[in-house]
C-alpha positions, 0 to 999 in steps of 0.5 A: 393636234397637228393639222395634215399640212403640219404632220406633212412638213413635220414628217418632210423635215424629219425625213430630210434631217435623218438624210442631211445631217449624217452627210454633213457630219462625216462627207462634208463637213471633213472637207471643211479648210483649213485642213489638218496642218496643225492640231488647232487646224484639225480642231477648227475642222472638228468644231465647224463640222459639228456646228454645221451638223447642229444647224442642218435640221435648222436649214432643213425645216426652213427649206421644207417650210418654205418649199410647201408654203410655195408649192401648197398655198399659191394663189390660183386666181379670183380675189386675193383675201388675208389669211386668218390672223395667228397670234400668240400660239403659246406652243409655238412660242414655247418649242421656238424659245426652248429649242434655240435657247438650247441650241444657242447655249450648247454651241457657247459652252461647246466652242468655249471648252474647245477654245480651252483645250490646246489654244485657239491659233488665234492671237490671245495678247501678252497674257493668254487664257488658253495655254496648252501644256507641254514644252513649246518652242518660242518663235517671234513673227515680226511684220513689216512693210512688206514682209514677215520675218522670223526671231528664234530667241532660243537659238541666239535670236537669229532673225530668218526670212522663212518661217520653219518649224519642227514637226510634231512640236508645240509651237509659241508664236509672238507676233508683232509688227514694226510699223503698221497693223499687219495680221499673221494667217498661216492658212494651213496651220489654223493660225491668224493673229493680228500683229500690232506694233508695240504688242505681244500677241501670242498664238499656239499651234501644234504642228504635225507631219511634214508640209509646206503652208501659205502665210499671208498678211490678212490686214490692209497695211499699205501699198504693197499688202497683196505682195506680203506672202511667203510659204513656210515649212514643217520639217522633221526635228532632226531637219529643223536642227541642221537648218537652224545651225546653218541659219545661225552660221549664215546669218552670223556676220550680221547678227551684231547688227540686229537690234537685241531680241525684244518681245515688242517693237515700237515704230520709227515715225518715218518708217511707219509712213512707208 
């Protein structure tokens, strides 16, 4: 039988949880980053929203417990005495272990299921486990001190200084580096993959409607790391086709000087030194 303070804490916790959890799930959650610039970004928002909603009752319990303890059990004067020791309460132990175990196992299963659906938006190395179905356009992301360039192997291996992707299309990103360790972060697309020399780090993303997105290097890579950023674009397929043809035409005079397309590159010692 719960004591009077226990009933008050439980009642306040249930009321606060009933109010706060829907607010987190339906109001705050959809505002979480990185937005809905791609299927992977939208899934990350969905996952973060549900995980936040699940832990909201736990946070509410802590808030109610500490608020009640601080307001109702304050020492008001006289000699300060320790309260009676409480040890080995079977009910508390059972509920605590049971609820935390169920919560952690559910989140692990939920996260694994979501990860395997359409790819995570994170690099999975040269042999990805989560491979989405359907046709995909390969694009190589080449990091170097201090910029990103992009090669399109299905369009003659043309290399461009800006990332342009067709809308509503699955993209297979092959992320690598020419020199130091970098990290390719296309924020609004929900993609973040390490760029290591000699490694083909594959990430998948399904674009949505036309938009501009930001690309950053998220790994300290040298003196001008802070300036290693640019903007990418998602455009309609017809516009992408016209753009890639123009890039092939514009870069044709120097195409013969480009190294043959390869999934990985190894740094020259002098180039690695910056």
